[in-house]
Structure formats: C-alpha cells, structure tokens
N, C-alpha and C positions, 0 to 999 in steps of 0.2 A: 341471752346476753348476760353474762355474769356482772354484777355490780361491783365496782372497785370498793375495797374495804377500808381504805385509809380515811382518817378523820378529816372532815371538811373544815377549812379555815374560812370563816365568814368575814368578808371585808367590813370595816367600819365606815360610817359616814365621814367625809373629810371636809375640812374647813380651810379658809385662807385663800390667797391669790392663786391664779391658774395660769399655766403656760400652755400654749397651743403650738405643736410642731406641725408644720404644713409642708407637704411635698407637692411640687408642681412640675409642669412641663419644662420649666426653665429655671430650676433652682429650688432651694428649701428656705423656709422662713420661720422665725419664732415670734409669737405674739405673747405679751404678758399683760395681766390685769392687776388692779389693786386688790386689796383684801376683800372688798365688797363686790368685786366683779362688775363694777360700774364703768371704770375707765380702762381702756385698752391702748396699747402702743405696740408698734412693730419694732422689735429690738435687734433682730439679727437677720442677715441674708447670707446663705452659704451656697456654694456650688452654682453660682449664677450662670445660666447658659446651658447647664446640663440637666437631663431628665432625672428627677428624683421621684421614684415610685413610692417609697415608704421611708419614713423617718420616725424612729421609736426610741423612747427612753427606757433604760433598764430599771425596773421597779425594785431590784434587789441591790443595786449599787449606785449610790448617789453620783450624779454627774456623768454617767456613762450613756452615750448616744450611739446608735447605729443608723446608717443611711444606706439605702439601696439605690444606686445610681447607674445610669447609662451615660457615659461620657463620650465626647467626640474623639478623644485620643486614647483612652484606656478601654473603651468598650464597656461591657457590663461588669460592675465591680461593687465593692462595699467599702464604706469609710467608717472609722471608729473615732470617737472622742472620749477621753477619760476625764476631761476638765470642763464639762458642761458646754462644749462647743467652741471653746477658745482656740483649740488646735485639733487637727484631724490627721489621721494616718490611714493609708489604704490597707485593707486586709492583705496579708501575705499570700493567702491562697483563697480567693473568692470561690463561690460555688461553681463547679464545672463537672460535667458528666465524665464517668469512667471511660477510658479509651476503648472503643469497640473493637472486637476481634476482626481480623482481616476479612474483608468481603461483606461485612455488615455495615449498615448505615450508622455514622457517627452522629450522636445527638450533641447539639451545641446550645449553650445557654444564650438566649437573646437578651434577657434581662432578668434580674431578681425582682420579683413583684411583691413579696410579702415577707415580713419579719415578725417572729414571735419569741419573746423571752421564754426560757425553759421553766421548769417547776421551781418553786421557791427554795426547795432543798438542793437544787442543782445550780449553784451560784453562777457558774460560767457557761451554762448551756444555752444555746440559741437554736432556733429552727428557721429555715428560709424556704420559700416556695418560688419556683421559677417559671418562666415561659421559654420553651415548652414545659409541660408538667414534670417537675422534678422536686424531690424533697431532700434537703440538706441539713446537716447538723454541725454545730461548732461546740466544742467543749473547752475552748480557751477564750471565751468572751467575744467571739466574732472575728478573731484574727485569722484562723484557718478553718476551712469547711470541708467536710467529707460527705459523699452521698449516703443517704439512708438506703442501703443496698436492698433491703427487703421490699422496699417500694420501687425504687428506680429500676431494679433488675427483675421485677416481677414478670413472669412469662405472659401475664394477661394485660400488662399495662397498655399496650397498643389497642387491645380490644376495648378496654375501659374508656380510653380517651378518643378513639377514632384515628389514632396515629396521624399520618400525613394528611388524612382527609378532614381533620379538625378545621372548621371554618370560622372559629371565633374571630370577630372583626379586627380587634387589635392584638390578636395573638392568643393562643391557648395559655391557660394559667393554672398554677396550683396556688391556692389562697386559703384563708380561713383556717389556719393551723391552730388547733385548740389543744391545750394541755389540761387535763383534769386536775384541779387543785388538790384532790384527795390522793392522786396516784400518778406519779411521774411517768409510768409506763403506759398510761391510757392516753392515746393520741387520736385526734380526728382531723381530717383535712377535707377541703372542698376543691373540686376541679371543674374548670370551665374549658372544655367539657369533660365529663366523666362521672361526676356525682360526688356524694359524700362517702368517705371510706374511714374505717375504724381499725385501730390496732390496740391490743391489750398487752403487748409485750415489747413496748418501746420501738416499734417499727419493724420488727422481724417478720411478722405476718399481718395480713390485712384482709378485711372483709367489707363488701359493699354495705351501705346503710341507706338504701334508697326506697325501701318498700313503702308504697302508698303515694309516692310522688307522681304528679301528672307529667307526662312528656308528650306534647302534641305535635312534635315534628318528626317522630319516627313511629312505625307501627308497633302494636303489641304493648307489653308491660315489662320492659327490660330491667335487669338489676343494675345496669350501668348505662353510661351515655347521657346522663342528665346534665343540666346546666345550672347548678347553684350559683347565684351571684354573690351571696354572703351568708355565712353560717355563724351564729353566736351561741354561747353557752351561758345559762343563768348562773351568776356567781353564788347565789344562795341555794340553788338546786341544780348542780351540774348535770343531772339526768334530764333536764329540760333544755331542749335545743330549739332555736328559732331559725328559720331560713327564708330569705328573699330569693326566689328562684326565677328563672326565665319564664316559668309558667305559673307564677303566683306566690302567695305567702303561705308558709307551712310551719307547723310546730309538731314536735314529737317528744314523748316521754320514753326513755330508754327501756323501761320495763314492759312497755307495750310494743315498741319497736316498729310502729307504723306511723309514717308522717300523715298529718291531717291538714287539708287545705282550709285555712281560716281566712284567707283573703277574699273569699266569695261574699263575706259580709261587709266588704268595703262598698262605698257608693258605686253604683253601676256606671255612672259617667266618669268615674276616676279609674276604676279597675284596680288590680292588685299587682301590677308589674312595676318593678323598680330595681334599684341596685343595693342601697344600704339598708341595714336593719340594726337596731340597738335595743338591748334588753335592759330593763331597770336593774340597778345593782342590789336593790333590797326587796324586789317583788317579782317573782318568776312569772306572774300572770300579766305583767305590763311590758309592752314593747312599743317601739316607735319606728315608722317607716317614712320614706320620702318617695311617693309614686312618681312615675314618669309616663309619658305618652308611649304606650306599648301596642298601639294599633298596628295595622298591617305593614306600615312602612317603618315602624320603630323610629319615630322622629327623635327620640332621646331628648325631649324637652319636657317641661312641666305640663301636665294636662291642661289644655286651654290656655297655656302660657300664664297660668296663675298658680305659683308654687304654694305648697302646703305640706306640713308634716301631719301624719295621722297617728293617733295613739289608741292602743287597746289597754284596758285594765282588767279584762275578763278572759284572757287566753285566746283572744281573737274572735269572741262571739259578737263584739261590736267595736266600732272604731269612731273616734271623734276627730274632726278637722281642727287643726291648730295653726292658724295662718296670720294672726294679727301682727302687722308690721311688714309682712311680705307684700310685694307688688300685687295688685289686683288684676293686672293685665299686661300683656306685651313683655313678659319676662321669659325669654326663650332660652332657659338654661335648665340643667338638671344637676344631680349630685351622684357621684360615682360610689362604688362599693366601700372604699376605704375612707370616705370623706364625711362620716358622721360619727360623733363621739359624745360621751358624757363625762362629767367631772366628779361624780360621786357625792356631791354636796347635797344638803337637804335645806331648801328645795333643790332639786336636781338641775344642773346646768347642761344644756345641749348645745352642740356646735356642729356646723356643717360648712363645707367648702364647695363652691360651684364651678361649673365648667366655664363661666365667664370671669373667674378670678376674684370672687368675693368670698369672705368668710363671715358667716352669720352666727349669732349667739342668742340664747335664751337662758334666763336664770330662774325660770318658773315652769320647768317641764314642758316648754314649747307653747305656753299660753300666749306669750308675746315674743316677738323677734326684733332684732336690730342688726344692722351691718357693723361689724367690728373692723374690717379693713376692705378696701377696694383696690382694683387695678393690679392685682397679682396675676401671674400667668394662670392658665388652666390648672385647676387644683386636682391633684391625684390622691392625696391622703391628708387626713386630719387626725392627730393623736393628742391626747391630753397628757401633760407632764408637769413635774414640779409641784404637785399638790401636797401640802403638808399633811401627815397622818393625824 
C-alpha cells in the first residue's frame, strides 16, 4: 500500500462557542452554546416531519450546510443552504444511480445516508453515500451529483455487498467516507455490509481493506462481506484508522495493512459491540466508543441499561469507563454510528445523540456528562459546526 505523498495539514485546537447540527427521524435541529460551553439553547428546527439522516457544515465555506433528507413528497433528496440555514434549496440533481441497460435490475436510491466534504483544496467537492450502497460526488457545492462510476459500476460490487441478499436491518448503507487530508485522490469508504474499501486514484479503482477483521456470521476469512459500523481516520496520523465493527473494535496502521481487534480488552460484561467511534483530534492513540448490548438478540440498548462512554489512550490496550452524569439504571437507549462527535477544544468536548431523543455533552473528554436537550425525535446524526479557528 503506497503512502500518499502530500503534506499533512495538522488541525489546531479550537476555542469559542459550539454549534451542534442534529439530524433526526422527524427533522433537523441546531443547538448553540456560549463561549464557555456551559449554557446551551435550541436555536433552529428545519424539515420538521421529514427524516434527516445527516446534516453537515462545509468547513471550507462559511455558512454552507447540506442536509440529506427523505421527505414524504420528494422522496430521497438533498437540501443546501448558503446562509447558515436561513434559507434552503433542493439540489437540482440529487444522488441517483445510472439507468441500467434493458434487462438488468435498476438500482434505486432509498435514501442518502452520509455526507462528507471533499479535500480542503477542492472547494466545491462533496461525497455522498446511499442506501443501497452507492458513492456519489458533487463538484458544484452539492447542487448536482454524479455516480462515482469506478465504484458503483464495479463488476464485483454485488459480491462485495451481498446484493439483494443484504439483510442489514434498516437497509444496506455506504458510510464513513474518508478523504485523506494529504491527498485528495486517496479515499476510503465503509459499507454495511461489504467492508472497508480504498481508492488511491479518486475513485477510479478500488481494493478491499479488510485483512484481519473478524467476521463471525460467515465461514472462512473473506476479503469482503464485513460489516463496519463506523470508520474514522486520525487527523494527526491519517494512516491510523479506527473501526467500530459488527464484530468488535479494531485499529489498523496502513503500513501494516492488517486490522487488530483491540476491543477484547474492554470489560467482559460490556463487550466491544457498538456503533459510533471517535478518535482524538490531537492523539492518534486515543479513541472513544459507546457500547451497546450486542448479545444474541442485539437489543440495541446500553449494556445493563446503564450507558457509558469508554476511552482508550494506549491504542486499545486498555479502556476506562466514563459515565459520571449518565443514568445508572433503566436507560434503555443507545447511540447510532453518526451520533457521536467532538469539538476540537482543549479540553476536548464530546457530544452524543440518543435513540430516545436526547443530546448529551461533556467538556472534559467524557469524564462528566449532562443533558443538553431532551424530547427531540430519535437522533440519527450529530455534527459539530461553527467553531471558531
């Protein structure tokens, strides 16, 4: 695996107030804090009644927001705002698959699930991942989208994903679209199901990157068919990747090329099954996860109904529980893959949204937690926005 040669831009610690962009089953919302992150208020509600899978700010263009929505009258579509959410317009051409030749099955986008801004040097480029698994790119700020044909038309795509046999409960998805900050042509994606795939040529060709992953629901040691829940890249070391997988917590360094299961050092009564994972913006050995009950019935609640975030500071060799402020019992909720984020501050702020419509925050790397807002719909995504450099 050749290492990208472009110079890394290391992010700086950020200060000031924080905004949270929250996508839910019935709309999108914006929360704002004061400069000390002590006081929070719910400022905006958008697309109320529509499913919003992802709401993201463009870090390259102030005031630009993109929302991936599934509406009752327009179906799956995208909305754009260039004035910080005061006004919105629908994308002229949302993601949709190329028309299939006669006699072949036509793939149809059920919803756009994931949005990722392109490289810092590609001002108007965005990427989108859909259900079923598809990768799309916009070069005009999210107004029109085209399939990344090297991926969507790959002859092995159905083999990678399981095709029509994919049984992902709420629909198969392409997610965790990662752009190497050193090299705009270096892309990674995660697929549920399918696995992690990598391109070194802006999406023209792809290779699986699943060596070392555990897969306990199919025989053998396949190169594809895995179920990554969330994949993240370390900002200070983009060759370090972390993954919360259907079968555990894993980490890989690209020069080694083999995923290592580090979740086995989690407490045995908790396990290492969950959806979100967050890596520290200044320390590639530090990561945070939110486990869920992944026993035989996959209850998708906090283990023992007692929620907690777990942190490692030694690349997964050990994990410490960080739950002060969370309920100690009878909290029957969990946190989905897009619902945990950090704000880059020092000390680091962490934020998570729950399946029962709460947003929680910590301003000390998860040592203590408090509820920022209650009574939202089921939360699908949480992103940090509007943080001053």
